[in-house]
N, C-alpha and C positions, 0 to 999 in steps of 0.2 A: 504492500499499501503505501501512497504518495507521501510523502514528508508531509503536505497540509493537504492530506489529505482530512475528510469528516465525516459522517453516519449521521442522520439522523433519527434518533427517539422519536416516537410516542409515545406519551406518559399521561394517561388520562385527556383530556381537551388540550393539550396541550402539545407543542414540538420543542424537543431541544434538540440544537446541535451541538455533537460531541466531535471536539476537533481531536487530531493525534490520538483516535484512539486506540494504537497495539504501540503506542509508549510503554516501557515495562515499569508498573509502579512498586511493581514487589518483587524483588529479586529472587528470594529462597525459591519460589514456584514460578516464576515470571507470569505471574496474572497481572493486566495493561491496567489503562484507564476505565475501557471498555468495558472491561472484567471488573470494576469498579463502578462503575453504571448498574451493569446486571445485578449484582450483587444485591446493591441496595434497592433496588428494584422489588429485587425476589423476597425481602422482606417489610416492603411498602407500608401495610400496616402497624407495624410495629417502631420503626424509625419514624413515621408521624405521626403517631401516637406520647412516642418520647419527647419530641420538640414542638408537640402542637400549641402556637400562641407565647412562644419563651422565648426574647432576645437569645441569638446564640452569636458565640466565637466560631470561627474557622480555622481553624489549623488546616492547610494550603502547602504542598508540595508541590511545585511546578516541574518541575523532572523526576519527579518519587521520588519515593519515600530518605532513600539513600544522599538527595540532596536537599538543598536545604528547607529549611519551613520557614511560614510566613504564618504570623499569628494576625488575623485580620478580623475585624471587629466592622467595622465600617461595609458597607454594600457599595461596590464601585459604582461609578458614572456607567451607564451603560446599559445597564440593569433591564431586563427586561421589564415593561409596562403590569404585568401581569406581577410582578414579584411581591410579595410585601412585606414590611419592614415596621420595625418599633423604634422610637427614640427613646435611648436611654441617658442620662447624665452621670457628670464622672465631677461630681462638686469642688471633689480635693484642688481637681487640675483647672477647672471652668471650663470644660468640655462634655461635649456629648456625641451620641453618633446614632446613625442608625443602622438598628443591626437585623441583619437575617430572621424573619417570622413565620415560621415552616407553618403552612394552614394546607399544603399538597402537597402529595408526590413532585409533583415539577418542581417544587423548590427545592429539592433535595437534589434532582437529578441535575436542574440546572448550577447547583454548588458544585459537583466533582468535574461538571465540566469547569468551572474555573480552577481545579486541581486540589479542591478540597478530599480529606480525604476522615478526617477526624472532626466531629462535630460537636459543643461542646456549649450548653444549655446554663442558662441559669437557672435557678430554682426556683421562680416567681412567673407569670405571665403579665399578656401584654395590656392585661385587665387596668392591672396594679402591679406597676412593677417592684414597688418599694416593700410587698408584702407577699413576702414565699408562701407558696401551698403545696413544697416538697423539702421535708426535711431529707437530710443523706448522711449514712454513717457509711463511711470511709474505712476499710481496714487494710494499712498501709505496712507490711510488713518490710522492716528494716534490711540492712542488706543483707544480714546472716540469718534471718527467720524464716524458715521453712515452712512451706504450703499447709503442712499438717498443723502448726500452730495456726495459722489464717484459719482451720476447718473449725478446732476447736474454739476460740474465740468465737467465730462468726455463730457456734450453737450456743455460747452464753449469752450474747445480744440475739436470740432469738428468744433464750427462756426470760431476758429480760419484757423484751417485748410483750412478750405471750401475757407477765405476768399487768403489764399496762395495758393490756386487749388490745391492743394495738398491731393491723398487720403489716410486717413490712416483706418488702420484692428484691429478694435477692437479685444480683448478677456478677457475673466478673468481670472482672477492670479491666481485660485486656490488656493485664501486667504481672504481678505476681499477687495480687489482691483482689479481695470481695468487697463491694457496692450494696448496702441495702438501701434502698429507698419504702416511704413513706409520707403519704398523702394527709398535709394537715390545714386546719382552715386556715384561711389568708389575714388573719388576727390580730397578726405580730410584724415587727420589723425584720430587719438582719437581726441586731444585736439578741435581739430578744429567742429570736430561731438558735442564733451560736448559742446562747448560753444553756439552753434548753439543750441541745448536741453537747455541751461539755459534760452539764450532770447526767446526763445520759453515759455518755463515755465513760466519767469519774466512776460509777455505779458499775461497770463492765470492769472498769480495773479492780474495784474491790473483792469484786467474786473470780479474776483469776490474777492476782499480785504478781506473780510469776511470770505472766505470759505476755502483760497488756501493760503498754505505759501509756499518760493522756503529756508527757512530761515536752512544754512546747519546744523547747530546744535539739535541733536534732544533736549537737556535740554533746549536751547531756544523758541522752538515751540510750540504753543497752542497743548493741548493735543487734542483738538474736529478739529484742522484744517486737512485739505488734503494736503501732502506731492507730490508736484511734482519730481520726483524723477530724475533729468537729469542726476548724475554721474551715473546712468545705463548704459551710452554709453562711459564711460570711458575703457579704456583699460584694456583686463580682468575682467572686469564687465561680469556678466552672470545674465540671469535669464529664468526662465522654458519656453521652449519650447509651441509655440501651440499645444495642444494635451498632453502635458505632463501631467502626474502625480503626485500628490503632495505626499507627506510623512508623512501624517494623515491617522490616524484611518478610517477616511468615504471615502479616495480615491477620493478625490475630483482630478477634469482633469482642468486644464488650458485651458479655452473653447472657440474658434475662435466664433463670436455672429453678428449678423447684429447692425446698428446703430438704426434700428428703435425696437432691443430689449433690448437697456439700460434701459428704464422704467420698463421691466417688469422683466428680467431675475434675479434670485435668484442664486447666485452663489454656495451656497451648495446643489444645486440640481442637480449639472454637475459633475457626479462621473465616476467611471467607469461602475457599474451597466447601468447607463441612457445616457451614451454617444456615445455608440457604433448604438443605436436603431435613433439617432440623425443624427448620420453619415448618415447612412444609408440609412435616408430620405431626406435628405437636403443637402451631398456630405459635401467637405470640402468650408466650406464659405472663405475660405482665397485661393482658386485656382487660384485666376488670381493676388495674391498679387507682383509678378514679372515681370507681362505684363511692367510696367512704372518706371522708376527711377525721382525722381526731384532732383531738384536744390536744395543748401541749399543758393544760394546767398542773400535772403532776410532776413532773419535767421542771416545770418553773419554780413549785414551792420545793423542788429538793435541791436545785441552784440557790433557793432563801436559806436553805436547811444547812448548805454545805457553805457559804458565806460569800457566792460565787460571782460576780460582777460583768457588767458589760463588756469589761477591759482585758480581763483575764487572760492571762499570756498571751496579750494579742501585742 
């Protein structure tokens, strides 16, 4: 195929032009830019559900994942007129940006045409970007922490969630960790959600003190510990969404899993080569995530009990 060749993909009622479709993006197996588009189309319901109505930062790799990574907040000039955006403000810098706001699958395909590999949405939505509706539990292993420890801590987190009467929705991170998402009522600002997340992290640490740390400064952590990263709930902090591919040669995917898969899942096995068949068989395991939104009242009571303030460890 010629260097300047392109293909047109029909996505719903839209036509998305994909340039350089044969460019290799993932050198481990040789998947191309077009393969990446087709991956996202294969998990369409899942990726749109994960991103819907959220400001979204894009991690772009114009020459493939072996090349430079570009963190892009602003939708560039020349985007198609049907593409939807949302304004987010950055008061500290006196700036704002219009970020991608996915409402349909064609928006995802367009972003991949623009060399996006990873999608990093906010945990709030366009209706009120200052009030999150998603609490994120990030089980982030330190360099010497094995995945068996991640599994054990995930079970502890599940136990605490059950005692709170809250449903958590786990997924692989696409790296060495796990994420658990909880839908929450959009009643609180980012500082309160982060404070609740810290209270939860401290409770997990109390129950597994030899395996978990909530120590903020990396240099002070045990290199074999599992860090419960509550700061992923701070304003303008984002992590890869469910079904987002990661910018690594193997094309791993942040993949929704069932709780009963925790002990068996191997995150490295979840890739753009394997997840489409899994999705076709199981559907979107996060399909019910929006059915119930939970209160943070109990966690905020724990934060008061533990004397946690909004700026703790920030």
